[in-house]
C-alpha positions as CSV (number, residue, x, y, z in Angstrom):
1,M,-0.1,-0.1,0.3
2,T,1.3,3.4,-1.2
3,L,1.4,6.1,1.1
4,T,-1.0,8.3,-0.7
5,A,-3.4,5.5,-0.3
6,A,-2.8,5.0,3.5
7,T,-3.3,8.6,4.0
8,G,-5.8,9.7,1.7
9,P,-6.1,12.4,-0.7
10,R,-4.6,15.7,0.7
11,A,-6.7,18.7,1.5
12,R,-5.8,21.8,-0.3
13,P,-4.1,24.7,2.2
14,R,-6.5,27.5,2.8
15,S,-5.4,30.7,1.1
16,S,-4.5,33.7,3.6
17,A,-7.3,35.5,2.6
18,T,-9.6,32.7,3.4
19,R,-8.1,31.5,7.0
20,N,-7.7,35.7,7.8
21,P,-10.7,37.6,8.3
22,A,-8.8,40.9,8.8
23,L,-7.0,40.5,5.8
24,R,-10.3,40.3,3.7
25,S,-11.7,43.2,5.5
26,R,-8.2,45.1,4.7
27,R,-8.9,44.0,1.1
28,R,-12.2,44.8,1.0
29,R,-11.6,48.4,2.0
30,E,-8.8,48.8,-0.1
31,W,-10.9,47.6,-2.9
32,L,-13.8,50.1,-2.2
33,R,-11.2,52.8,-1.6
34,N,-10.1,52.5,-5.1
35,L,-13.4,52.4,-6.5
36,A,-14.1,55.7,-4.4
37,F,-10.9,57.1,-6.2
38,L,-12.2,56.0,-9.7
39,S,-15.7,56.8,-9.0
40,P,-15.4,60.5,-10.7
41,W,-13.9,58.8,-14.1
42,L,-16.5,56.2,-14.1
43,L,-19.4,58.5,-13.7
44,G,-18.4,60.3,-16.1
45,T,-17.7,57.9,-19.0
46,G,-20.8,56.2,-18.0
47,L,-23.1,59.4,-18.3
48,F,-21.4,61.3,-21.2
49,F,-20.1,58.6,-23.1
50,L,-21.5,54.8,-22.8
51,Y,-24.8,55.9,-22.0
52,P,-25.1,58.3,-25.1
53,L,-23.4,55.9,-27.3
54,A,-25.9,53.2,-26.1
55,I,-28.7,55.4,-26.9
56,T,-27.6,56.2,-30.2
57,V,-27.1,52.6,-31.3
58,Y,-30.5,52.0,-30.0
59,L,-32.1,54.8,-31.7
60,S,-30.7,53.8,-35.0
61,F,-32.8,51.1,-35.0
62,T,-35.9,53.2,-34.7
63,K,-38.4,55.5,-36.3
64,Y,-37.9,58.3,-33.5
65,D,-38.5,62.2,-34.3
66,G,-38.0,63.4,-31.0
67,F,-41.6,64.1,-29.9
68,V,-43.4,60.7,-29.7
69,S,-41.7,57.3,-28.4
70,P,-39.2,55.6,-30.6
71,V,-40.8,52.8,-32.8
72,W,-38.4,49.6,-33.6
73,N,-37.9,49.7,-37.3
74,G,-34.8,47.1,-37.8
75,L,-32.4,48.0,-40.6
76,D,-34.4,50.6,-42.4
77,N,-32.4,53.5,-41.2
78,W,-29.5,51.9,-42.2
79,T,-30.7,50.9,-45.9
80,F,-31.9,54.6,-46.0
81,V,-28.8,56.1,-45.4
82,F,-26.3,54.0,-47.0
83,H,-28.5,53.1,-50.1
84,D,-31.4,55.8,-50.4
85,Y,-30.0,58.6,-49.3
86,P,-28.4,60.8,-52.0
87,F,-26.2,62.9,-49.6
88,F,-24.4,60.1,-47.4
89,W,-21.8,59.4,-50.0
90,P,-20.6,63.2,-51.3
91,A,-20.4,64.2,-47.8
92,M,-18.4,61.1,-47.0
93,R,-16.0,61.6,-49.6
94,N,-15.8,65.4,-48.9
95,T,-15.0,64.5,-45.2
96,L,-12.3,62.1,-46.2
97,W,-10.8,64.7,-48.3
98,F,-10.8,67.4,-45.4
99,V,-8.9,64.6,-43.4
100,V,-6.6,63.7,-45.7
101,V,-5.9,67.5,-47.5
102,L,-6.3,69.4,-44.6
103,V,-5.0,67.7,-41.5
104,T,-1.7,66.9,-44.0
105,L,-1.2,70.8,-44.8
106,R,-2.0,71.7,-41.3
107,I,0.5,69.6,-39.9
108,I,3.3,70.8,-42.3
109,A,2.3,74.4,-42.5
110,G,2.3,74.2,-38.2
111,L,6.1,72.2,-38.0
112,V,7.1,75.1,-40.9
113,L,6.1,77.9,-38.8
114,G,7.8,76.1,-35.6
115,L,11.1,75.8,-37.3
116,L,10.8,79.6,-38.6
117,V,9.9,80.9,-35.1
118,V,12.7,79.0,-33.4
119,H,15.4,79.9,-35.7
120,V,14.7,83.2,-36.2
121,K,16.1,85.5,-33.2
122,L,15.0,89.1,-34.1
123,G,11.1,89.7,-33.8
124,N,10.7,86.3,-32.2
125,S,8.0,87.0,-29.9
126,T,6.4,89.4,-32.6
127,L,6.3,86.5,-34.7
128,R,4.9,83.9,-32.3
129,T,2.0,86.7,-31.9
130,I,1.2,87.1,-35.2
131,F,1.1,83.6,-36.0
132,Y,-0.6,82.5,-33.0
133,A,-3.2,85.4,-33.0
134,P,-5.6,83.8,-35.6
135,F,-6.4,80.6,-33.4
136,L,-7.8,82.7,-30.8
137,A,-10.6,84.0,-33.3
138,P,-13.9,82.5,-33.0
139,P,-14.8,80.4,-36.1
140,V,-17.6,82.2,-37.2
141,A,-16.2,85.4,-37.1
142,G,-12.9,83.8,-39.0
143,T,-15.1,82.4,-41.4
144,L,-17.2,85.5,-41.9
145,A,-13.8,87.6,-42.3
146,F,-12.3,84.8,-45.2
147,V,-15.9,85.2,-46.8
148,F,-15.6,88.9,-47.2
149,L,-12.0,88.6,-48.1
150,L,-12.4,86.0,-50.8
151,N,-15.6,87.9,-51.9
152,P,-15.5,87.1,-55.9
153,G,-17.2,90.5,-56.6
154,T,-16.0,92.8,-54.2
155,G,-13.4,90.9,-52.4
156,P,-9.9,92.4,-51.5
157,V,-8.0,89.1,-52.6
158,N,-9.6,88.9,-56.4
159,T,-9.1,92.9,-56.6
160,I,-5.5,92.5,-56.2
161,L,-5.7,89.6,-58.6
162,G,-7.6,91.4,-61.2
163,H,-5.1,94.4,-60.9
164,L,-2.0,91.8,-61.3
165,G,-3.7,90.3,-64.5
166,L,-4.4,86.8,-63.0
167,S,-7.6,85.1,-63.1
168,A,-9.7,85.5,-59.9
169,P,-11.6,82.2,-58.9
170,S,-15.1,82.2,-57.2
171,W,-13.9,80.7,-54.1
172,F,-17.1,79.7,-51.8
173,N,-19.2,80.2,-54.7
174,D,-17.5,77.8,-56.8
175,P,-17.4,73.9,-56.2
176,A,-14.1,73.4,-57.7
177,W,-12.3,76.2,-55.2
178,S,-14.9,76.0,-52.0
179,K,-12.7,73.0,-50.5
180,P,-9.4,74.9,-51.2
181,A,-11.1,78.2,-49.6
182,L,-11.7,76.4,-46.6
183,T,-8.5,74.9,-46.5
184,L,-6.5,78.4,-46.7
185,L,-9.1,79.4,-43.5
186,A,-7.9,76.4,-41.6
187,L,-4.1,77.1,-42.3
188,W,-4.6,81.0,-41.3
189,G,-5.5,79.2,-37.7
190,V,-2.4,77.1,-37.3
191,G,-0.9,78.4,-34.4
192,D,-2.0,75.6,-32.1
193,L,0.5,73.6,-34.0
194,M,2.6,76.2,-34.5
195,V,3.2,76.2,-30.5
196,I,3.3,72.4,-30.0
197,F,5.7,72.2,-32.5
198,M,7.8,75.0,-31.3
199,A,8.1,73.5,-27.8
200,A,9.2,70.2,-29.1
201,L,12.1,71.9,-31.3
202,L,13.2,73.7,-28.2
203,D,13.1,70.1,-26.4
204,V,15.7,68.8,-29.0
205,P,19.3,68.7,-27.1
206,R,21.7,71.0,-28.9
207,E,24.5,68.7,-28.4
208,L,23.0,66.1,-31.1
209,Y,23.0,69.1,-33.4
210,E,26.6,70.1,-32.8
211,A,27.7,66.0,-33.1
212,A,25.9,66.0,-36.6
213,S,27.7,69.3,-37.6
214,L,31.2,67.7,-36.6
215,D,30.2,64.8,-38.8
216,G,29.4,66.9,-41.7
217,A,25.8,66.6,-41.8
218,D,24.1,69.8,-43.7
219,A,20.5,71.1,-42.8
220,V,18.9,68.9,-44.5
221,H,20.3,65.5,-42.9
222,R,20.2,67.3,-39.5
223,F,16.5,67.8,-39.7
224,R,15.9,64.2,-41.2
225,H,18.3,62.3,-38.6
226,V,18.2,64.3,-35.6
227,T,15.3,66.8,-35.4
228,L,12.5,64.4,-37.2
229,P,12.8,61.3,-34.5
230,H,12.7,63.5,-31.5
231,L,9.1,65.0,-33.3
232,R,8.0,61.5,-33.8
233,P,5.6,61.5,-30.8
234,I,4.3,65.1,-31.3
235,L,3.4,64.1,-35.0
236,L,1.2,61.0,-33.9
237,F,-0.5,63.4,-31.3
238,A,-1.0,66.2,-34.2
239,V,-2.3,63.5,-36.9
240,I,-4.7,61.8,-34.3
241,T,-6.2,65.1,-32.8
242,G,-6.4,66.3,-36.4
243,V,-8.4,63.6,-37.7
244,I,-10.6,63.4,-34.7
245,A,-11.5,67.1,-35.0
246,T,-11.7,67.1,-38.7
247,M,-14.1,64.5,-38.7
248,Q,-16.3,66.7,-36.6
249,Y,-15.9,69.9,-39.3
250,Y,-18.8,71.6,-39.0
251,T,-19.0,75.3,-38.2
252,E,-16.7,76.7,-40.9
253,P,-18.5,75.1,-44.1
254,I,-22.2,75.6,-42.7
255,V,-21.2,79.2,-42.0
256,A,-19.2,79.7,-45.2
257,G,-22.2,78.2,-47.5
258,Q,-24.9,80.0,-46.0
259,V,-22.7,83.8,-46.1
260,A,-21.7,83.0,-49.6
261,S,-25.0,81.9,-50.9
262,G,-26.7,84.6,-49.1
263,Q,-29.2,82.4,-47.5
264,I,-28.6,83.3,-43.9
265,A,-31.2,80.3,-42.1
266,G,-33.3,81.7,-39.3
267,S,-36.9,81.3,-38.2
268,G,-39.1,79.6,-40.7
269,N,-36.1,79.6,-43.5
270,Q,-34.3,76.2,-43.7
271,F,-31.1,76.3,-45.0
272,E,-29.7,72.8,-47.0
273,P,-26.1,72.7,-46.3
274,G,-23.3,71.9,-48.6
275,Y,-23.2,75.2,-50.8
276,P,-22.5,75.2,-53.7
277,N,-23.4,72.3,-54.9
278,G,-23.0,70.0,-52.3
279,S,-19.0,70.5,-52.0
280,T,-18.7,71.8,-48.7
281,L,-21.4,69.0,-47.4
282,T,-19.4,66.8,-44.4
283,L,-21.0,64.1,-42.6
284,P,-21.6,66.3,-39.3
285,Q,-23.8,68.6,-41.1
286,L,-26.1,65.7,-42.4
287,V,-26.7,65.0,-38.8
288,Y,-27.8,68.1,-38.0
289,N,-29.6,68.6,-40.8
290,L,-31.5,65.0,-40.3
291,G,-31.6,65.1,-36.6
292,F,-32.7,68.7,-35.8
293,Q,-34.1,70.1,-39.0
294,R,-36.1,67.2,-40.8
295,F,-36.4,65.2,-37.1
296,D,-35.4,62.1,-38.7
297,I,-33.4,61.2,-35.5
298,G,-32.9,57.0,-36.4
299,A,-31.0,58.2,-39.9
300,A,-29.0,61.0,-38.0
301,C,-27.8,58.4,-35.4
302,V,-26.9,56.0,-38.1
303,I,-24.1,59.0,-39.4
304,A,-23.1,59.5,-36.1
305,I,-22.3,55.9,-35.4
306,V,-20.7,56.2,-38.8
307,L,-18.7,59.1,-37.6
308,F,-17.6,57.5,-34.3
309,V,-16.5,54.1,-36.2
310,L,-14.6,56.0,-38.3
311,S,-12.9,58.0,-35.7
312,M,-11.9,54.7,-33.9
313,V,-10.7,53.3,-37.1
314,F,-8.6,56.2,-37.7
315,A,-7.2,56.4,-34.6
316,A,-6.4,52.8,-34.0
317,F,-4.6,52.5,-37.0
318,L,-2.4,55.8,-36.5
319,M,-1.5,54.4,-33.0
320,R,-0.7,51.1,-34.3
321,R,1.3,52.2,-37.1
322,G,2.8,55.1,-35.0
323,S,4.1,52.6,-32.5
324,G,6.3,51.0,-34.7
325,F,8.8,54.2,-34.7
326,L,8.0,55.5,-31.2
327,T,11.2,54.1,-29.3
328,A,11.2,53.3,-25.6
329,E,12.4,56.9,-24.8
330,D,9.5,58.3,-26.1
């Protein structure tokens, strides 16, 4: 007979937490204390993110006008938006155009201005003020100013171009020039990225530039092999935040379209967004138009979900790609 057979199966030793009520009580108190510290974040995330997201998903499968109770209609809203609604795909193309072009040019312009401000010694503070001040202008005021400046008939920009013998575009009144005009407006307010890049450039160790110069590196190679590696985390941050902000691009195109068309929306007057000819129509404008002008909240929720999914996909892709060139020190 073996020892195991003689003595029978050995009982598992109880854990210290099971045998010690005081230890269990202390762990419970620690768990409750940690939960109390996390409660502001949990409450805010639940009330202002998870609950609205769940309600939006639910309403996207219902017929709801904001006045009577929602009625379940399955995939009717999704079919309407993707198949029958003629403005969805043009708005999608315009939104993606702004994401690709506007975000890219803003980052390039912000980096160039940051380099300029860092390397210019005389009048440095004046340049910072001049380049950053437009960012402080309210979006509506800035858009109104640009519509006035780029007015095809009386605007000073076209007047100067006419005196120079150059063809003057119609800007916000021309479908081919409306998006470039909005891009110029976005580049005018690039002071926020300039400040971020300026701070990152000042953080690059001077010793690295000196060592590169001793090795015979010119300005281009110093920028490529010294400056750019230190800017990579900032570039990733600028791209992700720029994409998310551009996916919510609403105020500038809707105000520019209304003012350029001469149809200011007011009481009893409904303005169709996207002037001219849908060239400035974006997905956030469709959400407002469907939900608050046509009271088709179910279809508006579908487009809101599409915006949310696109933003998350872009952010996940950029963070996945960006993690490949971020070092441990970053």
